[in-house]
C-alpha positions in Angstrom: -9.9 -14.3 -9.4 -12.1 -13.5 -6.5 -14.2 -10.3 -6.9 -11.9 -8.1 -4.7 -8.7 -10.1 -4.4 -7.1 -10.6 -7.9 -4.4 -13.2 -8.3 -2.5 -14.9 -11.1 -2.2 -18.6 -11.6 1.0 -20.4 -12.7 1.2 -24.1 -13.6 4.2 -26.1 -12.5 5.3 -29.6 -13.3 7.4 -29.6 -10.1 4.7 -28.5 -7.7 3.2 -31.3 -5.6 0.6 -29.1 -3.9 -1.1 -25.7 -4.3 1.1 -22.8 -3.1 0.1 -19.2 -2.6 2.6 -16.3 -2.4 2.4 -12.5 -2.1 5.3 -10.5 -3.5 6.7 -7.1 -2.3 4.2 -5.3 -4.6 1.3 -7.1 -3.0 0.6 -9.2 -6.0 -0.8 -12.7 -5.4 0.4 -15.8 -7.2 -1.1 -19.3 -6.9 1.1 -22.1 -8.1 -0.9 -25.2 -9.2 0.4 -28.7 -9.9 0.0 -29.4 -13.6 -3.1 -31.6 -13.2 -4.9 -29.6 -10.5 -8.3 -28.1 -11.5 -8.5 -24.3 -11.9 -11.0 -24.1 -9.0 -8.2 -25.2 -6.6 -6.6 -21.8 -7.0 -9.8 -19.9 -6.0 -10.4 -22.3 -3.1 -6.8 -21.7 -1.8 -7.2 -17.9 -2.0 -10.5 -18.1 0.0 -9.0 -20.4 2.6 -5.8 -18.3 3.0 -7.5 -14.9 2.8 -6.5 -13.8 6.4 -2.9 -14.8 5.7 -2.9 -13.1 2.3 -4.3 -9.8 3.7 -1.6 -9.8 6.4 1.1 -10.4 3.8 -0.3 -7.6 1.6 -0.3 -5.2 4.6 3.4 -6.3 5.3 4.2 -5.7 1.6 2.7 -2.2 1.8 4.8 -1.4 4.9 7.9 -2.8 3.2 7.3 -0.5 0.2 6.9 2.5 2.5 10.2 1.5 4.3 12.0 1.3 0.9 10.6 4.7 -0.2 11.7 6.2 3.1 15.4 5.5 2.2 15.4 8.4 -0.2 18.6 8.6 -2.3 20.4 5.9 -0.4 20.7 2.1 -0.2 21.6 -0.1 2.7 24.8 -2.2 2.6 25.4 -4.6 5.5 24.1 -2.2 8.1 25.5 1.0 6.5 23.8 3.5 4.3 25.4 4.3 0.9 24.2 7.6 -0.6 23.5 7.5 -4.3 25.2 10.2 -6.4 24.0 10.3 -10.0 26.8 11.3 -12.5 25.9 12.2 -16.1 27.8 10.0 -18.6 28.5 7.2 -16.1 27.6 3.7 -17.1 29.0 1.6 -14.2 28.6 2.0 -10.5 31.6 2.9 -8.4 31.8 3.0 -4.6 33.7 5.9 -3.0 33.5 5.5 0.8 29.9 5.8 1.7 29.0 7.1 -1.7 27.8 5.1 -4.7 28.4 6.9 -8.0 25.7 5.8 -10.3 24.4 6.5 -13.8 22.2 9.6 -14.0 19.7 8.0 -16.4 17.4 5.0 -16.7 20.3 2.7 -16.6 20.9 3.3 -12.9 18.7 0.5 -11.4 20.2 -2.2 -13.5 23.7 -0.9 -13.0 23.2 -0.8 -9.2 22.0 -4.4 -9.1 25.0 -5.5 -11.1 27.3 -3.8 -8.7 25.5 -5.5 -5.7 25.9 -8.9 -7.4 29.6 -8.4 -7.8 29.9 -7.1 -4.3 28.0 -10.1 -3.0 30.6 -12.5 -4.3 33.4 -10.5 -2.8 31.6 -10.4 0.6 30.3 -14.0 0.6 33.3 -16.0 -0.8 35.7 -15.3 2.1 32.9 -15.9 4.7 32.0 -19.2 3.1 35.6 -20.3 2.8 36.2 -19.6 6.5 33.0 -21.4 7.4 33.7 -24.6 5.5 37.3 -24.6 6.8 35.9 -24.5 10.4 33.5 -27.3 9.5 36.2 -29.4 7.9 34.4 -29.7 4.7 34.3 -28.1 1.2 32.0 -26.9 -1.5 32.1 -27.3 -5.3 31.1 -23.9 -6.5 29.6 -20.6 -5.5 26.8 -18.8 -7.4 25.2 -15.4 -6.7 21.5 -15.3 -7.7 18.3 -13.3 -7.3 15.9 -16.0 -6.0 12.4 -14.8 -5.3 11.9 -16.7 -2.1 15.3 -18.2 -1.0 18.3 -16.5 0.6 20.6 -19.4 0.0 20.9 -23.1 -0.9 23.2 -26.0 -0.7 23.0 -28.9 -3.1 24.0 -32.5 -2.5 26.9 -31.9 -4.8 28.2 -29.1 -2.7 27.1 -26.3 -5.0 26.3 -23.2 -2.9 24.0 -20.4 -4.0 23.3 -17.1 -2.2 20.9 -14.2 -2.9 22.7 -10.9 -3.6 20.0 -9.0 -1.7 21.5 -10.3 1.5 23.9 -7.3 1.2 20.9 -5.1 1.9 20.6 -6.7 5.4 22.7 -6.2 8.5 26.1 -7.9 8.3 25.2 -10.4 11.1 22.2 -11.6 9.0 24.5 -12.4 6.1 26.9 -14.2 8.4 24.0 -16.3 9.7 22.8 -17.3 6.2 26.4 -18.3 5.2 26.7 -20.5 8.3 23.3 -21.9 7.7 24.1 -23.1 4.2 27.7 -24.2 5.1 26.2 -26.4 7.9 24.1 -28.1 5.3 27.4 -29.5 3.9 27.5 -31.6 7.1 23.8 -32.1 7.7 21.5 -31.8 4.7 18.2 -31.6 6.6 16.8 -29.3 9.3 17.0 -31.9 12.1 17.9 -31.0 15.7 21.5 -32.0 14.8 21.5 -29.4 12.1 20.3 -26.6 14.3 22.7 -27.6 17.1 25.5 -27.3 14.5 24.3 -23.8 13.4 24.0 -22.7 17.1 27.5 -23.9 17.8 29.1 -21.8 15.0 26.6 -18.9 15.0 25.3 -18.4 18.6 22.1 -16.4 18.7 21.2 -17.3 15.1 17.5 -17.2 16.1 17.7 -13.4 16.2 18.9 -13.2 12.7 16.5 -15.8 11.4 13.6 -13.9 12.9 14.9 -10.6 11.4 14.8 -12.2 7.9 11.3 -13.4 8.5 10.1 -9.9 9.5 12.1 -7.7 7.2 13.1 -9.9 4.3 10.5 -8.2 2.0 12.3 -4.9 2.5 15.5 -6.2 0.9 14.9 -4.7 -2.5 16.3 -1.8 -4.3 
């Protein structure tokens, strides 16, 4: 680590270059290719220090934004108030209320509820998108990726991050269209972005929103 900027190092067989990331807690991780020398991590942190400090400031602002929610969570642009109930083990929605466990099980139970809700919200959107595109997908998976909101494999396997439900509805719609369009164009060429724009006009607004506020999409 540097004297005043601690970081952790993770080795990866898949990494082809040194990567630096800053999570929502402000913690710094340096991913090194398996054969890279340890000093490459320190050099990357020194080189990227201005970017790292900006990201840590953004992470601090994101934590403040999450704390400001109080006893509520966002859901596709709405606020759902949390109501703890003793003896409850599963989360249940009642209008704009989420009935949650009143003990330490609440965070895990809320995340499980969001994962189930994500599949209910995303599946029909994805089905409509692929129908409009005249294509199909092989399976849908809901995940909790650290750095990705969605993915589309060459076999048509679709994956989406459940935390998208914490974003405005239009942002979720954009990500669904983005990944569905990859079923037609697998790269990010001008043809791909033209296809996204055709089906999701103004997508740039939602893409920028994710870039600016994605680190606040946590419980």
